[in-house]
C-alpha positions as CSV (number, residue, x, y, z in Angstrom):
1,M,5.9,15.9,1.6
2,G,5.6,12.1,1.5
3,I,3.2,10.8,-0.6
4,E,1.0,9.4,1.9
5,R,-0.1,12.2,2.3
6,I,-1.6,13.2,-0.4
7,Y,-3.8,9.4,-0.8
8,T,-5.8,7.7,1.2
9,P,-5.5,4.5,3.2
10,K,-8.0,3.1,1.3
11,Y,-5.9,4.3,-2.5
12,F,-3.4,2.0,-1.1
13,R,-4.8,-1.1,0.2
14,D,-6.8,-1.0,-3.4
15,R,-3.2,-1.1,-5.3
16,A,-1.6,-3.3,-2.5
17,E,-4.8,-5.9,-3.7
18,E,-4.4,-5.6,-7.0
19,F,-0.2,-6.3,-6.7
20,L,-1.2,-9.1,-4.9
21,A,-4.0,-10.8,-8.2
22,K,-0.9,-9.5,-10.4
23,A,1.5,-11.9,-8.3
24,D,-1.2,-14.2,-7.2
25,N,-1.9,-14.5,-11.2
26,S,1.8,-15.0,-12.7
27,E,3.7,-18.3,-13.4
28,H,7.3,-16.8,-12.8
29,A,8.6,-17.2,-8.9
30,K,10.9,-13.8,-9.2
31,T,8.0,-12.2,-10.8
32,K,5.9,-13.1,-8.1
33,E,8.6,-12.2,-5.5
34,T,9.0,-8.9,-6.6
35,L,5.2,-8.2,-6.4
36,R,4.8,-9.2,-3.2
37,K,7.1,-6.8,-1.9
38,V,4.9,-3.9,-3.4
39,A,2.0,-4.9,-2.2
40,K,4.0,-4.9,0.6
41,T,5.4,-2.0,0.1
42,Y,1.5,-0.1,-0.5
43,D,0.7,-2.3,3.0
44,E,3.0,0.0,4.5
45,L,2.1,3.7,2.7
46,A,-2.0,2.4,4.2
47,R,-0.2,2.0,7.4
48,R,1.4,5.5,7.8
49,S,-1.2,6.9,5.3
50,E,-3.5,5.9,8.2
51,Q,-1.1,7.8,10.7
52,I,-1.0,10.2,10.0
53,R,-4.9,11.3,9.3
54,T,-5.3,9.7,13.5
55,V,-2.8,12.7,14.2
56,R,-4.1,15.0,12.5
57,E,-8.1,14.9,13.4
58,A,-6.1,14.3,17.5
59,A,-5.3,17.7,16.5
60,E,-8.5,19.5,15.3
């Protein structure tokens, strides 16, 4: 069972927003880049979580 099955898309989107805010407040370029990559990963998890939920709902 993947993590995207456990948490809601909103959970992942909220984490993505948090990391984007941290990136915006960071003074170091490498840190900004890393935080934005983490946010992108959370966005991808949100997308996958939505897909899983859509498939589940269609199967019911």
